[in-house]
N, C-alpha and C positions, 0 to 999 in steps of 0.2 A: 492937703494931706490925702484927701480922698483923689484929687488929681494926680497926685504924686503916684498912690498906691495902684490906681487904674492903666498910668502909663508904664510902671514896671510887670504888670500882670501881662500888657500888650505886647510890649517888648520881649518876655520871655515863650509866649504864644508863637509870635515869630521866631525867635531863633528854634523853637521846639519842631517848626513846619519846615524850616530851612534844611534843619538837619534829617528830616526825613524822608524831604524831596533830594538830598545828596544821595541816600543809602541807594544802591545799584536795583534795579527791580528785577525779580525772579524770573527765569525764563517760563514760558507756558508752555509742558511735552504731555502730549497724548499718550495717557496710559490705558492699558486695559488687563483684568485679574486673568488669573489662571482658573480656567473652570473643567469642570468633567461635561467633555461632547462625543457625540458622536461623528467621528473622522471619517470624511470619505476621499478617496483619490482617483478622480475621474480622469479617462481620457475622450476628450468633447474630437467628434468628426461629424462629416455628412455622410449619410447614406439615402437608399432608394429602396420602396418597398418592393417585392417583387415575389410571384407565387411560388410556390414549394414545389421541388422537382414532377413535373408532369402536369402541373396547373397550365402552363400553356398547350392549347391545342390547335395545329397546325395542317394546312391541306397537305394527304398525302401524294394527292394526285393535282394536275391542270384541270379544273372543272369548273361548273356553274354550281351556283348554289340552287338547291333544288328544293329542300322544305328549312325554315328555319321552325324550331317545336320548342323555343325557350323565347323568356324576355329578358334582358338586363336587367341584374339584379335580383331575381327568381333565386331561392333554396332551392337545390337539386341533390337527387338521390345518387349516389352510384352505380354507374353502365345506365343513368338516364339517357335515350338520347335526345342532342340537343342540336344537331344539324347534319342533314343529308345533303350530301353532294351528288353532283348529275355527270356522270361521265359512258353516255351509250356506246362509243369503241368500245371502250374498257369492255363495260357488262356484254358485249358482243364477242369481243373476243373469248371471254371466262366461258360464254355459253356454247360458243365454238370447240373449246380445248375440252370442256367436261362432254360435250357429244364425242369427240374423237378418244376419250378415254373410255367411254360406254361403250363404243364400237371395238375397241378392242379387247376389250375385258369379254364381250359378246364376240372377238372372235378367238381369242385364249379358251376361252368355255367352249365350244364347239370345236376346236381344235383337239383340245384332252379328250373331247367324246370321239372325235375321231379315231383319232392314236390307239383308243381304246378297244374300236372295232376293229382297226387295222391286226391289232396285237391277236384278238379272237382270232381272227380270219386267218392269221399266219398261221398262229397254232393248231389250226384244224386243216390248212392245206400241208402244213408237214404232215400229219397224221395220217392224211390221203394219202401221199406222195410214202409215206414207210409202209404201209400195208400195201399199195400198191408193187411196191419193189419186193417184198416176203410171197407177195403172189404171183409176181414174175419169175421170181426162184423157184417155186412150186410150180408155173406152166399154168397156173390159174387166172390169169389175164396176159392182154399183147404187150409186146414192146412200144406199142403205141399208147395204149392207155398209162403206161407207166411216166413215158417222157411228157403227155399230158398235164398230169400229176404234178410232174416238176416245174413244168412250164408256169402254171399256177401258184405254185408255193414262190417262185421267184417276183411274180409280180405282186401278191402280196407282201412280200418282203418290201418291194420297193415301193406301195404303198404306205408300210409300215414307218420305214425310213424319211418319206415324204412328209407323213403326219410327225413325227419325231421334229424334224427339222424345223417346221414352221410353228411348233409349239416354242421349242428352243428360241427360236427369232424373237417370240412375245416377251418371253420370261426371262431370255439371257441374252444380254447383249455380248458381241465377241469383244470389242475394244471400251466397253463402259455399261452405261446403264440400257437396257431395254426399250427397245419402242413403246409398250407400254409402262415400262418406270418412267420415262421421258414424260409421255403425256399425261400420264398422273400429276406428276412434279408441274408442270405447266397449267395444269388446270387448277391445281391447288391453291399455287401462287397467285394466279388471275382472280379467282373467287378469295382471296386473303385480302387482294388490293380492292376490290369491290366493298368487300364487307369494311373495309376499313373507309370507305367513304362517307361510312353513319359514324358521327362523331358522338362520343359520346362521355359522358363526365365520369372523370377517374375516379373521382373520390366525391363525398359529400360537401356541400358549401353553396357559394355564392357564385351564380355566372353572370359572366361580363363580357364587353368587346364581341358582342354577337355581329352574323352580317345583317346589314338594315335590312334585307329584303332579297327574297329568289330572284333567279336570274344574274343574282350577280357573279362575275367571273374571279376565279380567284387561281392564284398558281401555287404550283407544288413549293409546301413550306410557308405558303404564307400563315400568318395567325388568322383562325376563324372562331376564334373563342377563348376565354379564360375559366379559370375554375380558383375561387379561391376559397382555404377552409379559414375561417373565421378563428378557431382556436390553432391556428398553427402560420401563421403570417410569417413570411421570410425577411430578411433586413439584407440590404448587401453594402456595408458601411466602407469607408474609403480611409483609413489609419495610416497617417505620416510614418515615413521610415523612422523617425527617432524613439517613435513609443509603440513599435512594434513589439520590441523585445518583452514589453509588458503585458501582454495580451495574451491570454490562455484559454483554452478552452472550457466550459463551464463558469466563466465568468458573467456576473450579473449584469443586464443590459438593461437602458431607461432609452426609449424612443420619446420626441415628440416632435407636435406636427404643426407648422404655423398656422394652419387652418382652422387647428383647433386646440388653441394656448391654454386651455385651462385641464387637458385631459394630458394624460401620459401614460405608457404601456411597456411592460416589464417583460424580459426575457431573458434568453443566455447564448452566451457565445456557442457556437456549433463547429465553425471552421475556420482554421487561419490559416491564407497563403502567404509561404514566405516570397514569392516572386514579387517584382515592385515594378511598378508602370508610371511612367508620365502622365502628370495630370494637371497642364498650367507651366506652373514653375514647379510643383511638389511632384517629390517620389511617394506613390503610395503603393497601401498593399490590401489588398479585398478582404475582409473578414466577414463570415457570414452570422447571423443570427437567429433565432426564430422569436415570435412575442406571440402572445395574448392576445385576441380580438373579438371578445364573443359576440360585442354587438354589431361587430362588423363596420365598424363608420370610419376606417381608416380608407382611401379611395385607392384603387390598385392602382400599381408605378408608383408614388406618390412619393417628392422629396421629403425627407425627414432629419431632423437632429438628432445626434443619438451620443449618448454617454456611458461608455465600457469602464465597469468599476474596477480598475486593478490591484485596489487597496481597501480593506474595508475594516475598522474595530468599532466597539461597543464601549462608551464611558470610557475616554479615555484621558488623561489631564493635556489639555491644547491652549496655545496662545497663537495671537496671531501672526503669520508669517514677516510681517515688515519686524517684528520684534525679533527674529531671529539675527545673530552677527555671525561673521566668522573669520577667522583668526589665522589663516593656512589650514590647517584641519583641525581646528578647533572651534567649538561653536558655543557663543556666550550668548544674556544677553544681560540689561539694565534694569537691574530689579529697585524699587523704589523703597529705602529703609530712612525712615526718621528725615524725610523730605530732601533725601540725596538719592543720586542714582548710583548705584554700587553694580560692578562688573561682577555677574556668575557665570563661571563655565556649566552648560546642559548638555546631557545629550539628548538625542531624538529618535523617536520613528518615524511613523508615516508621517508625509507632505502632502498636504491638500492643497487645493487652489488659495486658498483662505486661511488655512488653519496648520499648524503645527504640532503633532505629539510629541511632548516632552517625557521623556522615562525618568531622567534622573535630573537633579538641580533644583526642582521646586516644587514648592505643595499648593494643593488649593486654595483661591482665594488670593494669592501673593499678587501684586500689581507689577507688571511688566511697562517697560517706557517704549515708545515707538518713537521713531524719526520724527524732526520736527525742524521748527525755524533754527532752533540750535543745535550746534554739534553735542553728544554726549559724549560725556568723559567720566572716568571713575571719580566719587567724591562731588562731583557736580550738583548743586543748591536747585532743585528746580519747583516750580508749581503743576502739581499734573492738572488737569482736565480730562474727561473723556474721550475716548480715543474711537 
């Protein structure tokens, strides 16, 4: 009897196990909760650090390096002398031009004095002639005396006219600037060129790229030094053409540098170019941004990674982008309800790299299903697993 009962019990167990095994196994489907999150919509691009305008200092003339008055990495003051270039021929030309201008200035001064003397003499000779003419009519002087006085007046007029002409040529040119003006302009221009051979810091900052030693030749326009303001670093980013319409002035920028992977630097977009140029197989536009680097650790002209924040919201309801589906213009998700997938239409806002904002159709904490091995459909029974 006991054997019979055991046999029946074993048979029932086998039937139950077989029935269980015949039931279809529910598909595992990744699931994630709708949560409040800070959503950032970034535009990722590559970029290059460069000094702000005026930070690159170039040789104004072909010259030799005369003196190097600072060392790479020094903090320098505005207008501090950094490099003195040597151009002896230019210096000599400036000296000669200034000497000529001084000579003409002295000549003008002398001509003005000569003219004043000539005017006074002419006035005196005129008075003498007029007096002799009256005396001649009264018979007090001879005709010869009166004619002598007239000749002296004519000579005085000639000296005055010559003095005026000399002064005019120095003070006013007939078809343009006078000789003195031309000499002054030439001397001033040459002296400015000589002064520009002393390279000075355009603003307070850190100097780099100085010539290695005196005596090195430099060509006109070649870079002889650079100054970086750590509080104002400039980044030139290359933005792909499809992303350009989303970039605007004032947007937040984050910069990372592969050489310092644990650091990041923040700034803002300051200029957006609408012109495109080819870089490899890409069409890009250049976007300028300014970042702060108070410690001055970023190397000049380094290649950096740039993230431009095209959109940003705090504390929005968000789900993974992969949970969002599209049917023409409608967007929907599959929500987990009672172990089944239920299709639900939603409205969306910002779309980030991994998250998307849901503005209508979901509540915080509801679980949405992500694509997995089994295709999702409304009413499908699923086994949710962490997504």
